[in-house]
C-alpha positions, 0 to 999 in steps of 0.5 A, a space after each residue: 395717263 399712266 403706266 400699266 407697270 406696278 411700280 408706278 402706283 406705288 410711286 404714288 406712296 413713295 413720292 409723299 413719304 421720302 426721306 428728305 424732310 429738312 432736320 429741322 421740320 423733322 425735329 418739331 415733329 411729333 411721332 405719327 404711328 398708329 392711330 385710333 379712329 371713332 367710326 360711326 355706323 361702321 362707314 368708312 370715311 375720308 378720316 378713316 381711310 387717311 388713318 390706315 398704315 400703308 405698308 410699303 417695302 419688306 426685307 427677308 433676314 438672311 436666315 430667313 427668320 425674320 422680316 423687315 418692313 416699312 409703314 407710312 402714317 399720316 397725319 391730316 392735322 399736320 397735313 404729312 406723313 411719317 415712315 417707320 420700319 418695323 420687324 417680325 418673325 417668319 410666322 408674324 410673330 413678335 412684330 415690333 416697331 423699330 424705328 420711333 424717332 420723328 424722322 422718315 426711315 425706310 428701305 430696310 436691308 439685312 447686311 453683315 449675315 443678318 446682325 444689322 439692318 441698313 436702312 435710309 434716314 433723314 435724321 442727318 438732314 437729307 436722306 443717307 444711309 444708316 445701320 442698327 441692329 435688328 432690335 433698333 439699337 446702336 444706330 449709326 450713319 455710314 454714308 456722308 454723301 454730299 447729296 440725297 440718297 434716293 435708293 441702295 443696294 449692298 454688293 452679295 460680298 458687301 464690299 461696295 454699295 451702289 445707290 441712286 442720287 440725282 445729278 445736274 441736268 442741262 444748263 441753268 438760266 444762272 449758268 447763262 446769265 451769272 448776274 442775274 440769280 434770281 431770275 426765275 425764267 427757264 431756257 428751253 431748247 428741246 423737248 422733255 423739259 418737263 416730265 409728269 410733275 417737275 421741271 427736269 433740272 436734275 436726272 438720277 444716276 447710279 453710284 458706287 462705292 467701296 464699303 470698309 464695314 464702317 463707313 461708305 468711302 468715295 463714290 463713283 458715278 458709272 454714268 460719269 458724264 453721260 446725261 442719261 437717267 439710270 434709273 429712269 423717271 419718273 418712277 424708277 428706283 433700285 429695282 431697275 438696277 442689279 449686282 451680279 452674285 460675285 459682286 463684279 458687275 452691275 446691271 442697269 436700266 437706262 434709255 441712252 436718249 435725250 430731248 426729242 428722240 427721248 420724247 418719242 421713243 420708249 426704247 430702254 435697255 439693260 446694260 452690264 457694267 464691269 467694275 473692274 475695267 469699267 466698261 459697259 456692254 448692252 445686253 438687249 442690242 446684239 447682232 441677232 436680227 431676231 432680237 425684239 428689244 425695242 421697247 422698255 426693258 426694265 427691272 434686271 435680276 441675276 439668277 442665285 447662280 449667276 448664270 442668267 439675267 432675266 428682265 422685263 421687256 416690251 416688244 415694240 418701241 413708242 408702246 408704253 403698255 405694250 405686253 411686258 414679257 420675262 426675257 432671260 439671257 444666258 450669260 456664257 452663251 448670250 441667248 435669250 429666251 422669253 419665257 411668258 408667251 403663254 400668258 397673254 397679259 403683262 408681267 408685273 413683278 417677278 423673282 427668282 426661285 433658289 433653283 435657278 430653274 424658276 421665276 415666279 410673276 405677278 400678273 392680272 387676268 380677268 380682273 385679279 392679280 395672281 402669282 404665277 411660276 415659269 421655268 425656263 422652257 416657258 411652263 406657266 402655272 397658277 399658283 394663287 386664285 381668288 378676288 385679290 391682288 398680289 403685287 410683289 413676290 420675293 423668296 424667303 427660303 422655299 416659300 414666297 413672301 408677298 403683298 396682297 390687296 383687295 378692293 376691300 382691303 389695302 396691303 399686308 404681308 402674306 407668305 405662299 408656299 408654292 409646293 401645296 399652295 398654302 397661304 398664311 396671313 403675317 402683318 394685320 396693319 389695319 385689323 383694328 379700323 376694319 374691325 369697326 367697318 362694314 363692308 360692301 359685298 364685291 362681286 363680279 359681273 359678265 355681260 355682253 359687249 355691243 359687239 357680242 363679246 363677254 364684258 367683265 365688271 366689279 360691282 360693289 354693293 353698299 354694305 348694308 344693301 337691301 335688295 329691295 330698295 333702289 340705289 343710286 349706282 356710279 359707272 367708274 371709268 378706268 384711267 391708263 388707258 390700259 391700266 387694269 380694273 383688278 382688285 386694286 385699293 385705293 385711297 383715292 378712287 376707293 371703292 368701298 368709301 363710295 359704297 359707304 355712302 350708299 352708292 352701288 358702284 360698276 367698275 368695267 374691265 372695258 376694252 383697252 384693259 390687260 387680262 383679257 388677251 393682247 387683242 382686247 387690251 390694243 383695241 383702245 389704241 386710236 379708237 377712244 371714242 368707240 367700242 371702249 365707251 360702248 362697253 361703258 354704256 353696255 355696262 351701265 345699261 346692263 345693271 340698270 335691269 336689276 330692280 335695285 338700281 334706281 337708273 334715274 339716279 346714275 352718275 359717272 366717275 373718272 380720272 386720267 383716261 377716266 376723266 376724259 371718259 367722263 368729258 366724251 360720255 357727257 356728250 354722248 350719253 343720251 341723258 342716262 347720267 344725272 352728275 358727271 366728275 372728271 378728274 386729270 382728264 383729256 378735254 381738247 385732244 389736240 392740245 393734249 398732242 402738244 401739251 403732253 411730254 411723253 410724245 411716244 404715247 400720243 404718237 402710239 394711242 392717238 395714231 399720230 399728229 392731228 395735223 396729218 390729214 391723210 392719217 386716217 387713225 389720227 383723224 378718227 381719233 381728234 374727231 372724237 375729242 370731247 371738246 367737240 361735243 360740247 354743244 351737247 352737254 346737258 348734265 351737271 359735271 364736276 372738273 378736277 385737276 392738279 396744276 402740277 400735272 404735266 401728263 395732262 395740264 390743268 387747263 383742260 379742266 378749266 377749259 371743260 369748267 368754262 366750257 360747261 359755265 358758258 352752255 350753262 350747264 351746272 359745273 364746279 371746279 377744284 383745283 390743286 396748285 400743289 398737286 400733280 396727276 394724283 392727290 398726295 397731301 392728306 387735307 388735300 386728299 380728304 378735301 377731294 372726298 368731301 368734294 366728290 361726294 357733296 357733288 354727287 349727292 347733290 344731284 343724285 340724292 335730291 
């Protein structure tokens, strides 16, 4: 289960490319850069995927003439990543690698009028703030904080630095029993003791420190004494904090709740901290009875003139996949407006235009994430088109600089001219690899669902597709459950590598996915085994009408809610499929309700607790738990899970595997003791791909 906000998608990369590698390990590591790799017959392989550079954050110089950006490279042999900083002209020319050390360096930000680039580096053992010239010379550490700095931002007047670092949370066992320093037990007294992939013993806080142009001074915790996260775990970063243009205040995102209250609520707010008085104001909770800021409120951003502040806002508490709207507040009058109401889909990322009246944002519609504009009156216009996903927006003069990807290509950096719609590609990080690859065709397919509504799917064909042949075909089941099947690029669930192995893939935007209106999105809550599953079967049945689809060699694969879907379909597919693969899926929903940490998710999507016998929605949900239909399992199944996955515990896969074996159904299990809800380590990623295709080939290519 995962957030629909695109921030969580970047988080998996962030976790694998952190600057916190110990100094001694970094010194022993050779530089990892762009890799030449052999490609056989133009086919994508796991090794080819892991050889690709992955573009991360980027920063535009004050004169709009340069862009600094990060790329992460991976070594399968060393089983590690390395993050570096590049710089290029605003037109993409003179692309130069700036950081050529063995250390992880990233998060570039222009300071001192563009004469310096500030960045994070672990060259001193832990992540600290450094600066260098734009040509990479004269590197100097400017922070010496006693802790790890996870993100930072200079005030507009550059007199102060705002940064994120972890503080101790709660009482440890050794605090209570100092004579037992080696005891490993964790004493738990309330909920939210674990989150995604960690036992919660630290939380992030925002700190602010003076900067004299040479060194960062002593830091002040602006939430001193408050046991709350800011930014919010598990994926929040510096985007959840913002400086006012006059450098006098800081807006931050926080959910001021703990334990059980935290576990059942998504009600976060935007707070304004005044540096002079050290007072804090809640911008979301006012005396206005029409105030609708009861769900997630995140990612504040001031207009360039400081008159307004915007943020992403969800209306309902407890619903983590509610529609993200853009809220704009007039800081003088306190008036709030929701300016994307005419866009019936979530706002994923956004930025202010230089005119203080326009905002640009990305959002998904009909399986593709485009760039839109809106003014303060809520007049929304679409600025891009095509089979792509635009993943970010930032201003570079009068142009928008953005990252774009598709099912056939990972992120590259582009510019968009809002005035005439002209798009220009600036970076070409993986051109040397894609020049050797034959990519499969991707096309949209519409069919009619069981209730008569149009159903959109993406179909991906093998590179050398021959319509006169018959191909094994895979049904892809999306996670979330409310994450879009847009033009996403994945290094694990990669459709082009599936196509390179001579499979056709159909990926439906079934009920419960954004980009088709709020009614379509919300239908899934409380109906996991209902219309969304009928949509899956309608999609696979429809493509089976094509003469090139071998309906006797169908597979079904998916992760998270997609894994639940696989387990559920295994008991309801009426012999359509010949192989299943479930990754991090829910098998027993009653156990999932109690095992998962974010109880708001279970309460909203499952309809409540399974012991609420008079709750019809909850009873329908739990009656559709996949484990109750194991008696109908008759098809080979591969179960994959990470033991550090605290969202859906690994015992779900173990139980499904055991059930299959006890039923006499061919089954295999791939367990990762060191992975969470994703697979982040290179060798584990290669193992995942090899196991995935070995299983499918065994049952679909006999």
